[in-house]
ROBAMAR-640956 format. One line per 10 residues: number of its first residue (from 1); their letters; for each residue x, y, z of N, C-alpha, C. Coordinates in steps of 0.001 Angstrom, whole numbers, plus 500000, padded with zeros to 6 digits. Each point is the difference from the previous one (the first is absolute). Layout:
<atoms>
NUM> A> X/Y/Z/X/Y/Z/X/Y/Z | ...
</atoms>
This chain:
<atoms>
1> MASTDRVRLV> 177660/410639/553834/500618/500994/500681/500501/500888/499119 | 499570/501476/500037/500154/500867/498871/501501/500604/500482 | 500782/500577/498741/501233/500204/500138/500133/501477/500904 | 498880/500355/500342/500243/501268/501033/499819/499837/501405 | 499459/498614/500195/499948/499697/501455/501536/500013/500712 | 499886/500073/501164/501327/499730/500775/500031/498739/500510 | 501268/499840/499934/500220/498551/500437/500941/499746/501314 | 499973/498998/500623/500855/499674/501137/501012/499009/499363 | 501218/500561/499759/500957/499212/499452/500992/499213/501176 | 499870/498962/499988/500865/499174/501123/501435/499561/499205
11> VLFGGQSAEH> 500851/500629/500448/501518/499850/499410/500546/498841/500968 | 500204/499034/499541/500507/498657/500658/501448/499889/499667 | 500827/500126/501010/501432/499745/499785/500703/499297/500966 | 501222/499810/499607/500940/499144/501235/500046/498610/499584 | 499612/499345/500850/500001/498358/499701/501136/499220/500436 | 499724/498633/499931/500909/499065/500739/501081/499540/498871 | 500005/500563/498933/501195/499316/499000/501278/500971/500279 | 500771/499565/499053/501540/500693/499972/499771/501294/499329 | 498860/500223/499381/499864/501426/499211/499258/500927/501013 | 500045/499860/501175/499162/501021/500949/500392/501399/499818
21> EVSCTTAAHV> 501340/500315/500040/500515/501259/499879/499371/500772/498510 | 500137/499029/499013/499688/500525/498700/498671/500506/500140 | 499170/499261/500608/498479/500134/500239/499666/501278/500698 | 500947/500293/501032/499749/501289/500840/500373/501131/499323 | 501095/500035/499226/500325/500977/499194/499001/500345/498853 | 499364/499020/499549/499051/500254/498861/498581/500824/500459 | 499759/499416/501344/498831/500566/500656/500151/501390/500297 | 500960/500332/500285/500529/501468/500340/499510/500908/498743 | 500617/499552/498965/499808/500632/498685/498447/500242/499733 | 499259/498838/500105/498639/500014/499792/499114/500823/500579
31> LAAADTERYE> 500355/499909/501342/499385/501092/501048/500259/501407/499589 | 501203/500204/499604/500479/501539/499540/499312/500359/498630 | 499528/499281/499160/499346/500270/498858/498580/499884/499759 | 499301/499079/501027/498509/499678/499855/499289/501389/500324 | 499000/500263/499016/499145/501295/500073/499132/499950/501405 | 500470/500843/500974/498994/499848/501338/498941/500657/499772 | 499448/500715/498867/498577/500516/500117/499251/498814/499275 | 500680/498877/499392/499228/498717/499273/500075/499042/501098 | 501147/499989/500665/500166/498775/500978/500277/500488/501460 | 499224/499104/500934/500535/499848/501315/500833/498864/499976
41> VVPVGITREG> 501308/500442/500203/501331/498906/499969/500077/499512/501461 | 499933/498897/500006/500316/498995/501334/501135/499365/499856 | 501180/500026/500476/501117/499116/499900/499860/498971/501184 | 499958/498679/499323/500068/498885/501006/501193/499112/499689 | 500735/499994/501048/501283/499166/499970/499911/498542/500476 | 500596/499142/499453/500396/498672/500388/501370/499827/500658 | 500143/499765/501198/501516/499923/500580/500586/498484/499400 | 501289/500118/500205/500862/498734/499607/499331/498779/500586 | 499511/500269/501260/499277/498761/500644/498562/499514/499562 | 499489/501044/499143/498703/499750/499685/498799/500757/500618
51> TWVRADDALA> 500541/500827/500877/499019/500793/500776/499444/501193/499023 | 498454/500045/499893/499614/501207/499206/499896/501048/500841 | 500590/501316/499803/499835/501132/500653/499613/501258/499256 | 499422/500899/500789/499536/501336/499342/501322/500785/499990 | 500505/500639/498901/501160/500720/499900/499998/501192/500609 | 500005/500320/501332/499767/501163/500584/500822/501178/499721 | 501287/499744/499958/500789/501187/499692/499942/500455/498521 | 499487/498998/499200/499774/500531/498419/498667/500788/499999 | 499116/499474/500863/498864/500751/500079/500018/501172/500396 | 500845/500231/501234/500290/501581/500510/500725/500766/498788
61> ALARGRASLP> 500981/499414/499585/500762/500660/498651/499057/500526/499028 | 498990/499228/499601/499115/500307/499006/499088/501120/500288 | 499691/500317/501414/499058/500936/500564/500875/501215/499937 | 501493/499617/500289/500717/501472/500076/500257/500512/498426 | 499733/499196/499135/500369/500170/498396/500823/499132/499617 | 499891/499824/498506/500824/499002/499327/501480/500234/500398 | 500342/501047/499888/501646/500615/500189/500498/499275/501271 | 498895/499575/501126/500508/499519/501108/500408/498382/499984 | 499411/499478/498906/500057/498510/500135/501612/499478/499594 | 500371/498982/500403/501356/499663/499914/500272/499235/498665
71> DSLEAAGTAV> 501396/499768/499914/500076/499189/498586/499456/498558/499840 | 500294/499504/501401/499210/498440/500242/499066/499991/501178 | 499036/499357/499822/499138/499694/501140/500446/499148/500832 | 499442/499826/501344/500321/498915/500744/498861/499354/500390 | 499989/498528/499938/498895/499273/500420/499969/499952/501745 | 499506/501004/500431/499857/500084/501379/498977/500910/500448 | 499357/499627/501137/498780/501046/500581/498948/498851/500602 | 498808/500704/499938/499143/499226/500979/499495/498714/498999 | 500068/498877/500804/499398/498680/499480/498414/500170/499591 | 499949/499489/498768/498520/499799/499654/499818/498702/499598
81> ELLPAVTPAA> 498341/499679/499872/499731/498705/499576/499881/500035/498455 | 500508/498796/499330/500012/500085/498598/498900/500479/499022 | 498806/499089/500412/498900/500594/499108/499369/501320/500199 | 499992/500438/501425/499471/501221/500138/500952/501184/499474 | 501065/499550/499995/500997/501023/499428/499819/500471/498388 | 499399/499008/499317/499973/500409/498630/498254/499637/499450 | 499031/499934/500906/498613/500100/499790/499011/501300/500313 | 499504/500561/499229/499115/501135/500170/499577/500203/501534 | 500273/501241/500497/499414/500281/501230/498761/500436/499888 | 499406/500503/501351/498660/500381/500073/499818/501357/499190
91> DGLPVVVLPL> 500864/500467/499660/499704/501483/499139/499632/499671/498477 | 500052/498613/499655/499559/499636/498678/501085/500491/498719 | 501078/500404/500313/501034/500453/499212/500362/498920/499084 | 499791/499843/498808/500629/498850/498967/501504/500048/500382 | 500370/498453/500010/501464/499694/500387/500584/499379/498736 | 501336/500259/499877/500608/499371/498928/501436/499621/500544 | 500476/498933/500074/501387/499707/500781/500917/499885/498849 | 501230/500616/500018/501036/500086/499131/501263/499322/500701 | 500100/498803/499762/501164/498965/500498/501327/500439/499238 | 500699/500301/500936/501570/500456/499412/500864/499011/500862
101> LHGPHGEDGT> 499639/498528/499862/500738/498903/500729/500998/499339/499134 | 501203/500059/499903/500707/499421/498962/500459/498524/500749 | 499810/499017/498984/500598/498708/500462/498816/499159/500769 | 500666/498816/500757/498905/499074/500474/499318/500769/501208 | 498577/499356/500071/499260/500739/501098/499428/501238/499727 | 499998/500279/498563/499342/501170/499696/499777/500181/498451 | 500974/499539/499228/499942/500071/498641/499478/498535/499231 | 499825/499127/500855/499791/498844/499777/498670/499422/500066 | 499185/500772/500032/498669/499428/500145/499147/499958/501488 | 500926/499999/500741/499506/499810/501672/499151/501148/500406
111> VQGMLELAGV> 500639/501233/499608/499162/501100/500614/498903/500422/499110 | 500076/499580/498710/498821/500101/498985/498915/499004/500223 | 500419/498714/500526/498972/499316/500654/499171/500593/500850 | 500398/500596/501173/499448/500149/501082/499324/501496/499576 | 500544/500910/499132/498987/501146/499493/498870/499276/499307 | 500123/498935/499271/498829/499559/499161/499034/499577/500935 | 500312/499337/501173/499048/499425/501118/499392/501153/500671 | 500895/501098/500121/499197/501174/500607/499135/500904/499062 | 499942/499586/498647/499168/500710/499023/500512/501419/499939 | 501326/500323/499817/500396/501235/499983/500876/500214/498735
121> PYVGSGVLGS> 499617/500981/499116/500956/500310/498952/501388/500267/500305 | 500916/499392/499145/501425/500107/500269/500736/500354/498499 | 500970/500603/500095/501001/500169/498699/500725/498729/499786 | 499966/499808/498755/500948/498908/499424/499430/498647/499774 | 500843/498995/499701/499285/498744/499521/499316/499250/501119 | 499358/499088/499653/499174/499166/500907/500707/499105/500732 | 499528/498970/500504/500606/498709/500757/501048/499311/498980 | 499447/499449/498881/500447/499137/499061/501172/500655/499192 | 499750/501231/499512/500939/500841/499169/501253/500367/501190 | 499625/500333/501240/501245/500376/500935/500727/498690/500338
131> ALCMDKIKAK> 499287/499008/500179/500800/498761/500378/500854/499498/498886 | 499320/499972/498787/500742/499524/498883/501370/500927/499560 | 499920/501272/500019/501035/500730/499563/501028/500200/501183 | 499562/499523/501192/501107/500053/501191/500729/498628/500029 | 499328/499210/499349/500660/498548/500093/500767/500030/498579 | 501330/500234/499849/500597/499781/498724/500037/498771/499284 | 499930/498874/500721/499862/498804/499323/498708/499731/499230 | 498951/500212/500601/498607/500131/499549/499562/500958/498869 | 500810/501259/500289/499890/500982/498955/500596/499455/498761 | 501084/499368/500095/500777/499624/498829/499216/498710/499218
141> EVLALHGLPQ> 499227/499277/500889/499481/498861/499301/498500/500558/499257 | 499468/500793/500631/498902/500713/499258/500286/500699/498841 | 501026/500793/499974/500543/500847/499038/500420/499017/498791 | 500696/498860/500372/500332/498897/498966/498883/499611/499356 | 498821/499652/500514/498745/499407/499561/499462/501061/498874 | 500410/501188/500412/499433/501222/499072/500973/500425/498843 | 501100/499174/499913/500966/500008/498819/500811/501467/500387 | 499988/500335/501055/500867/501380/500116/501382/499513/500044 | 501266/500737/499634/501298/499685/499934/500467/500259/501495 | 500994/498938/500429/500601/500301/501132/501341/499270/499982
151> VPYVALRDTE> 500918/500200/500969/501237/499210/500154/499720/498710/500467 | 500888/498925/499756/499834/498702/500383/500533/500184/501769 | 499101/498973/500701/500181/500089/501318/499919/498694/500579 | 500063/499805/501478/499834/498768/500446/499209/500406/501555 | 499189/499131/500486/499507/500513/501149/500266/498790/501019 | 500375/500407/501428/500280/499253/500842/499216/500241/501469 | 499780/499135/500747/499645/499992/501333/501160/500163/500956 | 499752/500684/501051/501275/500101/500930/500253/498716/500511 | 499420/499004/499941/500221/498701/500606/500968/499210/498688 | 500122/500584/498929/500702/499533/498855/501286/500765/499516
161> VERAGDAVAS> 500432/500719/500948/501101/500911/499694/501413/499180/499589 | 499881/499006/500756/501397/499063/499619/499917/499635/498636 | 499232/499815/499193/499746/499791/498667/499813/500971/499087 | 500448/501272/500316/499986/501315/499174/501018/499756/498993 | 501246/499469/500012/501031/499877/499015/499433/498775/499044 | 499367/499149/500299/499798/498764/499186/498568/500674/499119 | 499112/500660/500654/498643/500545/499354/500650/501029/498811 | 500914/500881/500553/500463/500865/498842/500686/499415/498798 | 500588/498943/500382/500917/499278/498730/498856/499424/499180 | 499183/499206/500866/498748/499207/499041/499201/500879/499207
171> AGLTFPLFVK> 499756/501263/500382/499192/500843/499276/500866/500977/498798 | 501464/499561/500276/500688/500566/498873/500411/501715/500228 | 499817/500316/500954/499925/501579/500385/501646/500215/499957 | 500204/501249/499377/501214/500426/499729/500604/501270/500994 | 501073/500180/500548/500337/501026/500929/500112/501251/499170 | 499912/501270/500555/499545/500177/501406/498483/499603/500381 | 499776/499590/501068/498503/499829/500420/499683/500947/501155 | 498751/500067/500044/499450/500865/501229/499196/499116/500824 | 500297/499928/501281/499119/499273/501248/499295/500943/500937 | 498532/499711/499794/499259/500899/500774/499000/499087/500739
181> PANMGSSVGV> 499287/500895/501194/499039/499313/500695/498860/500344/499186 | 499025/498798/499900/498833/499995/499146/498942/501315/500271 | 499940/500208/501505/499131/500829/500444/500489/501080/500633 | 500664/501092/499212/500601/501077/500623/500343/500983/499001 | 500151/501238/500335/500262/501299/498874/501177/500742/500493 | 500400/500901/499459/500873/501134/500147/501319/499284/499790 | 500034/498846/499384/501365/499491/500010/500556/499212/501052 | 499176/500196/501267/500393/499258/501201/500301/498583/499887 | 501296/499548/500251/500294/498443/500024/500306/499519/498713 | 500346/501149/498961/500207/499493/498620/501603/499956/499976
191> SKVGDAGELP> 500558/499172/499169/501446/499939/499755/500254/499807/498748 | 501207/500568/499514/500491/499537/498630/501034/499042/500200 | 499862/499015/499076/500901/498682/500197/500753/499754/498921 | 501627/500077/500156/500611/499887/498554/500526/498827/499754 | 500125/499078/501063/500230/498618/499738/499562/499109/500777 | 499949/498504/499940/499532/499056/500665/500427/500175/501662 | 501250/500493/500085/500585/500117/501463/499083/500774/500747 | 499490/500973/499377/499300/501294/500859/498533/499543/499997 | 499690/498879/499427/498427/499781/500111/499492/499799/501534 | 500674/498996/500655/499510/499584/501416/499741/501117/500737
201> EAVALAATYD> 500780/501189/500122/499932/500799/501132/498782/500921/499543 | 499937/500159/498442/498739/500837/499392/498696/499320/500613 | 500180/498762/499722/498767/499306/500260/499426/500047/501621 | 500942/499819/500689/499910/500173/501539/499529/501189/500386 | 500301/501149/499347/499664/501449/500289/498576/500099/499635 | 499615/499441/498771/498419/500297/499753/499248/499123/500710 | 500352/498818/500592/499272/499137/500905/499729/500477/501299 | 500870/501112/500381/499602/500637/501227/498745/501101/499886 | 499516/499953/498620/498683/501052/499948/499005/499299/499289 | 500147/498772/499644/498735/499535/499360/500155/498226/500095
211> EWLVVEEGAD> 498883/499516/499912/500047/498554/499819/500289/499414/498639 | 499556/500894/498835/500310/499784/498843/500978/500876/499215 | 500777/499422/499040/501123/500758/499716/500100/499817/498462 | 500443/501121/499102/499857/499938/498738/501735/500265/499491 | 500405/499008/499185/501250/500228/499400/499893/500284/498577 | 500463/501361/499505/499878/500400/498551/501135/500140/499261 | 499903/499784/498887/501098/500400/498880/499968/501362/499766 | 501443/500563/500095/499982/501604/499984/499569/500325/498540 | 499681/501357/499942/499676/500259/498448/501011/501340/499885 | 500640/500073/498792/501026/501149/499709/499230/500927/499150
221> GREIEVGVLG> 499028/500722/500848/499173/500998/499333/499969/501354/500710 | 499320/500715/499509/499554/501469/501042/498586/499478/500576 | 499778/500806/501107/499035/499917/500921/498957/500983/499588 | 498696/499583/499555/499216/500918/499621/498601/499385/500801 | 499328/501292/500565/499014/499825/500815/498804/500980/499393 | 498736/499162/500196/498664/500691/499514/498847/500128/500944 | 499426/500970/500445/499054/500433/500708/498653/499289/499301 | 499046/499335/500970/498653/499781/499302/499054/500444/501126 | 499102/500676/499514/498861/500489/500851/498588/499816/499538 | 498946/499304/500937/498872/499734/499545/499459/498756/500225
231> NADARASVPG> 498650/499806/499729/499524/498605/500419/499613/499188/498696 | 498908/499986/499484/499835/499265/498745/500431/500698/498788 | 500018/501381/500098/500726/500697/498818/501137/500750/500411 | 500951/499249/500339/501418/500423/500674/500520/500588/498680 | 500952/500915/500536/500997/500641/498927/501108/500006/500397 | 501029/500174/499068/501667/499904/500244/500440/501369/499816 | 500979/500427/500909/500805/501148/500090/501169/499978/498867 | 500653/500987/499842/501199/499998/499164/500969/499112/500913 | 500859/499304/498863/500970/499084/501121/501137/500969/500467 | 500712/499546/501103/501053/500590/500683/501188/498932/499925
241> EIVSSHEFYD> 501225/500515/500399/501121/499181/499970/500931/500346/501236 | 500368/498631/500725/500779/500147/501148/501454/500140/499590 | 500870/500813/500419/501378/500011/499725/500743/499678/501317 | 500189/498927/500309/500628/499614/501396/501346/500314/500091 | 500430/500680/501212/501379/500178/500087/500645/498916/500976 | 499371/498796/500243/500669/498968/500582/500090/498817/498956 | 500520/498637/500495/500072/499105/499179/498585/499505/499617 | 499035/500168/500554/498664/499701/499542/499230/501166/500850 | 498712/500048/499810/499041/500975/500569/499546/499589/501307 | 500886/499918/501314/499767/499696/501110/499334/500558/500981
251> YDDKYVDGTC> 499577/499663/501064/499363/500872/501058/500631/501491/500273 | 501590/499875/500058/500555/501223/500539/500035/501046/498674 | 500137/499322/498848/499554/500883/498667/498645/500721/500209 | 499171/499264/500252/498574/500677/499969/499699/500872/501110 | 500526/499929/501287/499629/500492/501148/501196/500589/500755 | 501111/499776/500101/500988/500344/500899/500745/501109/499251 | 500857/499448/498795/500833/500846/499497/499483/501077/499142 | 498669/499766/499403/499339/500820/499080/500764/500590/498906 | 500845/499027/499510/500958/500372/498717/499626/499367/498736 | 498695/499134/500134/499743/499587/498673/499492/500957/499363
261> GLLVPAPLDD> 500003/499884/498276/499108/500870/499130/498860/499588/499632 | 498942/500759/499981/498625/499665/499252/499938/501062/499072 | 499913/499245/498726/499742/500804/498728/498406/499997/499560 | 499412/500953/500205/498561/499926/499449/499673/501061/499135 | 499620/499799/498949/499596/498789/499378/501463/499157/499604 | 499877/498607/499798/501105/499077/499736/500221/500643/498473 | 501426/499888/499761/500378/500262/498699/499827/498716/499001 | 498781/499825/499511/499682/498868/499093/499210/500582/498795 | 500263/499349/498886/499218/500380/499016/498637/499686/499835 | 499193/500583/499302/498543/499839/500043/499538/498534/500033
271> AATERVRALA> 500580/499338/499102/499583/498289/500019/500215/499522/501261 | 501307/500265/500440/500265/499286/501431/499078/500580/500847 | 499718/501292/500320/498921/500559/500890/498794/499374/499851 | 499386/499849/498939/498683/499343/499828/500140/498325/500526 | 501141/499600/499484/499978/498607/500395/500102/499778/501695 | 500687/500688/500523/499975/499833/501427/498969/500068/500947 | 499137/501377/499326/498753/500287/500623/499014/498846/499864 | 500035/499553/498782/499208/498965/499649/499964/498608/500869 | 501369/499955/500229/500433/498586/500794/499788/500415/501531 | 500045/501183/500477/499558/500378/501410/498382/499904/500152
281> LEAYRALRCD> 499373/500282/499140/498370/499754/500043/499802/498517/499978 | 500626/499242/499218/499661/498600/499824/500470/499359/501458 | 501051/500251/500673/500496/499526/501166/498902/500340/501012 | 499591/501353/500206/499189/500529/500872/498577/499174/499864 | 499543/499800/498864/498724/499074/499770/500172/498586/500446 | 501308/499592/499770/500077/498599/500018/500110/499581/501704 | 500342/501120/500700/500215/499617/501143/498941/500533/501143 | 498884/500507/499271/498836/500370/500639/500281/501250/500873 | 500598/500984/499551/500378/501261/500613/498833/500914/499862 | 499805/500889/500904/499110/501169/500095/500538/501144/500530
291> GMARVDFFYE> 499447/501084/499798/500598/501157/500709/501286/500847/499495 | 501054/499220/500253/501478/500418/499768/500941/498713/500038 | 501055/500211/499118/500997/499120/500194/501337/500647/499147 | 501340/499639/500280/500961/500391/499270/500579/498598/499392 | 500129/500015/498600/500431/498723/499432/501573/500029/499567 | 500777/499156/500701/501442/500303/499423/500480/498965/498977 | 500936/500578/499277/500364/499190/498902/501731/500064/499841 | 500515/498918/499452/501314/500193/499208/499958/500151/498632 | 500699/500792/499483/500049/500318/498551/501418/499451/499201 | 499917/498894/499497/501203/499593/499117/499646/500460/498470
301> EDGRGFLVNE> 500578/501249/499573/500080/500423/498898/500226/499165/498734 | 501061/499220/500214/500436/499332/499062/499812/498580/500307 | 499151/499561/500725/499934/498683/500528/498548/499652/500153 | 499555/499797/501162/498537/499384/500108/499137/501013/500077 | 500179/501303/499802/499129/501109/500255/499616/500199/501314 | 498772/500361/500295/499051/500175/501287/499778/498827/500775 | 500491/499748/501265/499926/498956/500767/499215/500566/501347 | 498916/499465/500226/499128/500628/501224/500980/499339/501297 | 500293/500861/500981/500752/499797/501053/499150/499534/501297 | 499042/500998/500412/498876/499809/500940/499171/501285/500138
311> INTIPGFTPV> 498959/499835/500718/498975/501013/500007/499841/500402/501431 | 499922/501267/500343/499854/500429/501223/498806/500615/500263 | 499111/499675/500733/498434/500240/500208/499878/501424/500987 | 501055/499974/500836/500069/501365/500941/501397/500435/499442 | 500284/500835/498929/501368/500380/499877/500385/500986/500961 | 501295/500550/499734/500584/501164/501021/499046/501002/499419 | 499833/501040/501014/498679/500929/499742/500399/501407/500440 | 501413/500275/500326/500323/501137/500260/500276/500846/498636 | 500018/501461/500155/499859/500736/498724/501130/499672/498968 | 501179/499689/500688/501187/499623/499108/500093/498409/499658
321> SMYPKLWEAS> 499061/499109/500497/500035/498980/499692/499388/499445/498313 | 500507/499106/499529/499724/499835/498508/498645/500153/499678 | 499042/499107/500787/498546/499990/499452/499521/501515/499862 | 499764/500828/501359/499420/501341/499961/500745/500656/498621 | 501395/499909/499718/500768/500788/499083/499264/499734/498667 | 499965/498578/499660/499384/499528/498760/498833/500630/499612 | 499022/500211/501053/498572/500499/499812/500185/501481/499841 | 501091/500770/500671/500120/501278/499880/500431/500279/498335 | 500758/499165/499727/500674/500315/498596/498992/499588/498987 | 498741/499186/500592/498883/499752/499253/498859/500915/500053
331> GLAYPALIDE> 500129/500771/500656/498991/501245/500116/499190/500095/501375 | 500451/499262/500927/499096/499742/501080/500959/500112/501274 | 499889/501453/500640/500692/500248/501208/499673/499282/501185 | 500935/500316/500880/500049/498940/501282/498700/500109/500795 | 499382/501214/500320/498787/500011/500574/498822/499582/499234 | 499973/500151/498667/499092/499435/499093/499956/498512/500184 | 501181/499385/499892/500218/498657/499991/499308/499327/501272 | 500237/500755/501222/499299/499487/501210/498371/499880/499845 | 499386/501308/499091/498743/500147/500156/499473/498664/498950 | 500836/499682/498936/499718/499096/499003/499800/498616/500575
341> LVRLAVERHE> 501086/499723/500995/500063/498740/500575/498879/499656/501184 | 499195/501420/500533/499074/499620/500727/498671/499896/499350 | 499987/500718/498886/498772/499701/499014/499626/498605/499467 | 501539/499468/499642/500058/498571/499623/499533/499151/501200 | 500533/500145/501014/499763/499102/501154/498307/499963/500126 | 499400/501228/500032/498531/500011/500239/499459/499429/498763 | 500267/500059/498637/499481/499625/498779/500028/498292/500039 | 500887/499528/500600/500429/498553/500102/499020/499523/501084 | 499964/500536/501120/499117/499525/501138/498546/500151/499493 | 499599/500906/499390/498453/500123/499727/499834/498797/498882
351> HRRRFSTKR> 500876/499922/499160/499908/499037/498784/499865/498631/500734 | 500709/499649/500998/500053/498476/500563/498810/499983/500667 | 499349/501060/500695/498910/499936/501012/498646/499703/498998 | 500220/499989/498693/498624/499611/499002/499888/498749/500047 | 500872/499095/500403/500071/498603/499581/498939/499145/501480 | 499150/499288/499455/499096/499276/500838/500850/499114/500968 | 499554/499938/501266/500543/498944/500936/498715/499126/500360 | 499003/500132/499383/498858/498989/500310/499954/498874/499090 | 499294/498858/500264/499621/499091/499330/498910/500183/498956
</atoms>
């Protein structure tokens, strides 16, 4: 597909996870920024109940002009069938799907698998990379095999919550600890635990969101993030730093209060900058990522150095989110970032089509 061809860009948003609202806000900003000369933008929402809908209000707002778009889209409108909603129509216009679905049932490889079966190019990592990065436990296991530094942790199933205290003690973890659902983002269900007495409540909360839980030892360090962009030839952005206004960088700090600080570029010396960018690329490749991801680190300057925290394959994507800000500081403006992601989606799709399925 030539770069001058017009593309039908299906913006997929909403979803059934606890991060539904975040996705709706992200989608509004993408619609406002996408070049309408280059893209026929089709917003498709997924309701909290899992119904796929054409976002009629968003389409009407787009027709009136970008200034008419709300700050957040609503996953409501005319119901549509899944595959016809994302596959080429009779007009033959090339289609690329941009999934902006955070958390389970969207960021975890499920939607990516459907798009693979449909044979449609889509932005971001494939089934395996998406699933690995979504599951914090499996991601940690793979990163450990590749020798990447992390905090000590233990994994638990929701049927094992009563033994959380024993597991923590056996692993020698020291407080404070962080208890998280293994398959969730945006700090949903995450608790900071100061002592053993607080552990049962934190574990119970995490178990309301996922079957698998991870209990991590806290890191006394700065929070550094790096954007990665690309397929086989991925590149890393300048690093950024999160300065939380809360006890830790929780959901309210990210999306409700809006009081956390984002330092872009992060105040790091040249050696530390190059080190964290190299680690981000190592983690990206180890977890089979494509297209885009944000790699999050803790940085203990006088201790263990950089520690990989997690990788987000569909990071927050509003113009004030860390991932677009990192690339803006690296010389790639928000609309151009969208263009590059679409290009990478087509590149990956065409590359994978070259492999034979015949004996």
